[in-house]
Steps between C-alpha positions, in 0.01 A plus 500: 500500500268579792633537849306410812423795721523449873274703721682697766178602674381344822198279537167673512340502845157346451401545864351213693419194293352163598832323455690768693254486791524120510880506485525758781265307730667166419842643592371614840318171565816300415706716738255477792367147444770297324383150415136565593254397234361852451339610176507850352254603230427843354227619269395831349193664645322834519402708802148619418491751787803696376487390133863389509672192359642272770691174540376255763755254639390204711753318718376168637694305762431212742256586781748343744750784438603651833413858597862621496538392137167664405605828663838485326325444168265793559793724593690395189203562273446842658208732453658789315427657159123486535463125531226338704530166674239245607620232738341159567613180676695368204516784249585863444347703217679815390345754263732757342431781256660485157691823440 
């Protein structure tokens, strides 16, 4: 009779993934802009200048969003851990390194 073995180890930290980046941004967007029809999409990419794998997340929201909400969203998304942000009238693009 074979017995099932349960792993007692923790989950392996895979670093930043596309789904993790999307989930993190979506959580912040839902906190700052509840009920706003904002979209959050992430995709893998590569920074040719530094030869590093990155994840690019695009947050798109209505152009009629007021400035206070935009600033709150930017503050919530932050600019730490080596991420870069590009801001337009109705979108924010965040590029983060995969560690």
